[in-house]
MDTraj code that builds the backbone (N, CA, C; nanometers):
import mdtraj as md
import numpy as np

residues = "MET PRO ALA SER ILE LEU GLU GLU VAL ASP HIS PHE LEU ASP ALA ALA LEU SER ARG ASN THR PHE THR ARG LEU SER CYS PRO SER CYS GLY SER ALA HIS VAL ALA GLN VAL LEU GLY ASP ASN GLY GLY ILE SER TYR VAL CYS THR ALA CYS GLY HIS SER TRP SER".split()
xyz = np.array([
    [20.0117, 11.9840, 6.5084],
    [19.9262, 11.9581, 6.6235],
    [19.7872, 12.0156, 6.5951],
    [19.6821, 11.9408, 6.6273],
    [19.5458, 11.9873, 6.6015],
    [19.5138, 12.1145, 6.6802],
    [19.4309, 12.1987, 6.6228],
    [19.3919, 12.3228, 6.6873],
    [19.2799, 12.3017, 6.7890],
    [19.2089, 12.1899, 6.7812],
    [19.0991, 12.1663, 6.8736],
    [19.0866, 12.0178, 6.9039],
    [19.0137, 11.9879, 7.0078],
    [18.9901, 11.8477, 7.0456],
    [18.9099, 11.7763, 6.9365],
    [18.8221, 11.8487, 6.8668],
    [18.7428, 11.7860, 6.7610],
    [18.8312, 11.7414, 6.6460],
    [18.9331, 11.8221, 6.6136],
    [19.0263, 11.7803, 6.5096],
    [19.1035, 11.6566, 6.5533],
    [19.1383, 11.6494, 6.6812],
    [19.2102, 11.5339, 6.7333],
    [19.1225, 11.4086, 6.7248],
    [18.9955, 11.4221, 6.7590],
    [18.9023, 11.3091, 6.7508],
    [18.8871, 11.2654, 6.6058],
    [18.8732, 11.3603, 6.5145],
    [18.8629, 11.3259, 6.3721],
    [18.9865, 11.2499, 6.3254],
    [19.1031, 11.2957, 6.3691],
    [19.2280, 11.2287, 6.3324],
    [19.2291, 11.0848, 6.3855],
    [19.1871, 11.0666, 6.5094],
    [19.1823, 10.9340, 6.5709],
    [19.0851, 10.8428, 6.4969],
    [18.9676, 10.8935, 6.4653],
    [18.8677, 10.8122, 6.3951],
    [18.9148, 10.7759, 6.2546],
    [18.9768, 10.8712, 6.1863],
    [19.0300, 10.8415, 6.0525],
    [19.1340, 10.7308, 6.0591],
    [19.2203, 10.7351, 6.1594],
    [19.3234, 10.6320, 6.1737],
    [19.2598, 10.4966, 6.2032],
    [19.1600, 10.4943, 6.2890],
    [19.0940, 10.3680, 6.3229],
    [19.0212, 10.3104, 6.2018],
    [18.9550, 10.3955, 6.1268],
    [18.8828, 10.3473, 6.0093],
    [18.9779, 10.2986, 5.9014],
    [19.0922, 10.3643, 5.8877],
    [19.1862, 10.3219, 5.7847],
    [19.2477, 10.1866, 5.8189],
    [19.2557, 10.1531, 5.9473],
    [19.3069, 10.0221, 5.9882],
    [19.1963, 9.9173, 5.9901],
    [19.0724, 9.9617, 5.9676],
    [18.9572, 9.8725, 5.9657],
    [18.9419, 9.7982, 6.0976],
    [18.9752, 9.8659, 6.2075],
    [18.9626, 9.8035, 6.3390],
    [18.8646, 9.8795, 6.4272],
    [18.7908, 9.9719, 6.3696],
    [18.6968, 10.0532, 6.4451],
    [18.5788, 9.9665, 6.4894],
    [18.5594, 9.9554, 6.6173],
    [18.4503, 9.8761, 6.6722],
    [18.3652, 9.9655, 6.7611],
    [18.2386, 9.9702, 6.7354],
    [18.1499, 10.0529, 6.8153],
    [18.0786, 9.9657, 6.9177],
    [18.0942, 10.0020, 7.0427],
    [18.0223, 9.9335, 7.1487],
    [17.8843, 9.9952, 7.1623],
    [17.7895, 9.9152, 7.1995],
    [17.6573, 9.9692, 7.2286],
    [17.6067, 9.9055, 7.3573],
    [17.5279, 9.9813, 7.4276],
    [17.4734, 9.9357, 7.5556],
    [17.3750, 9.8215, 7.5324],
    [17.3925, 9.7099, 7.6032],
    [17.2980, 9.5995, 7.5863],
    [17.1605, 9.6294, 7.6458],
    [17.1524, 9.7320, 7.7288],
    [17.0261, 9.7671, 7.7914],
    [16.9424, 9.8618, 7.7053],
    [17.0049, 9.9733, 7.6610],
    [16.9279, 10.0737, 7.5858],
    [16.9708, 10.0881, 7.4405],
    [17.0849, 10.0284, 7.4020],
    [17.1316, 10.0345, 7.2651],
    [17.2126, 10.1582, 7.2311],
    [17.2346, 10.2465, 7.3270],
    [17.3100, 10.3689, 7.3025],
    [17.4559, 10.3381, 7.2720],
    [17.5172, 10.4215, 7.1887],
    [17.6598, 10.4078, 7.1574],
    [17.7451, 10.4906, 7.2528],
    [17.6829, 10.5555, 7.3493],
    [17.7554, 10.6382, 7.4469],
    [17.8055, 10.5487, 7.5597],
    [17.9180, 10.4825, 7.5333],
    [17.9729, 10.3831, 7.6257],
    [18.1145, 10.4245, 7.6645],
    [18.1441, 10.4180, 7.7931],
    [18.2782, 10.4482, 7.8427],
    [18.3407, 10.3213, 7.8975],
    [18.4693, 10.3062, 7.8726],
    [18.5444, 10.1937, 7.9269],
    [18.6021, 10.2380, 8.0607],
    [18.5828, 10.1580, 8.1642],
    [18.6299, 10.1930, 8.2979],
    [18.7050, 10.0756, 8.3590],
    [18.7871, 10.1066, 8.4562],
    [18.8587, 10.0032, 8.5292],
    [18.7631, 9.9412, 8.6300],
    [18.7426, 9.8115, 8.6190],
    [18.6488, 9.7428, 8.7059],
    [18.7138, 9.6921, 8.8331],
    [18.6385, 9.6189, 8.9097],
    [18.6893, 9.5576, 9.0323],
    [18.8022, 9.4620, 8.9992],
    [18.9013, 9.4551, 9.0847],
    [19.0155, 9.3653, 9.0697],
    [19.0930, 9.3880, 8.9402],
    [19.0897, 9.5107, 8.8886],
    [19.1691, 9.5443, 8.7714],
    [19.1115, 9.5016, 8.6390],
    [18.9911, 9.4498, 8.6361],
    [18.9296, 9.4085, 8.5100],
    [18.8756, 9.5272, 8.4325],
    [18.8354, 9.5021, 8.3099],
    [18.7777, 9.6070, 8.2255],
    [18.6262, 9.5969, 8.2317],
    [18.5619, 9.7097, 8.2555],
    [18.4164, 9.7170, 8.2565],
    [18.3730, 9.8307, 8.1658],
    [18.2462, 9.8351, 8.1373],
    [18.1894, 9.9390, 8.0523],
    [18.0689, 9.9978, 8.1227],
    [18.0441, 10.1261, 8.0979],
    [17.9264, 10.1919, 8.1537],
    [17.8634, 10.2779, 8.0450],
    [17.7328, 10.2710, 8.0360],
    [17.6583, 10.3514, 7.9407],
    [17.6354, 10.4883, 8.0025],
    [17.6813, 10.5938, 7.9342],
    [17.6630, 10.7275, 7.9886],
    [17.5236, 10.7818, 7.9604],
    [17.4435, 10.7074, 7.8852],
    [17.3057, 10.7495, 7.8581],
    [17.2099, 10.6984, 7.9657],
    [17.2227, 10.5695, 8.0016],
    [17.1262, 10.5127, 8.0974],
    [17.1899, 10.4665, 8.2289],
    [17.3246, 10.4606, 8.2351],
    [17.3919, 10.4216, 8.3588],
    [17.4148, 10.2727, 8.3746],
    [17.3695, 10.1923, 8.2794],
    [17.3895, 10.0481, 8.2869],
    [17.5388, 10.0166, 8.2801],
    [17.5865, 9.9222, 8.3614],
    [17.7267, 9.8836, 8.3554],
    [17.7378, 9.7337, 8.3363],
    [17.8453, 9.6918, 8.2693],
    [17.8698, 9.5499, 8.2416],
    [18.0167, 9.5279, 8.2168],
    [18.0571, 9.4019, 8.2148],
    [18.1959, 9.3693, 8.1864],
    [18.2038, 9.2576, 8.0849],
])
top = md.Topology()
chain = top.add_chain()
for i, resn in enumerate(residues, 1):
    res = top.add_residue(resn, chain, resSeq=i)
    for name in ("N", "CA", "C"):
        top.add_atom(name, md.element.get_by_symbol(name[0]), res)
traj = md.Trajectory(xyz[None], top)
């Protein structure tokens, strides 16, 4: 078990990169990679930029 959350994140990223399925989302408004996936209206998937607050689905 990882000793810290950073080790856990590194483990997750290594696994994603080894599967070649790592996809980076970027905000269409400001271009930031600081994007969170959120549950949208009616159960859909939406995204919100934690840098500028822009949201989209």
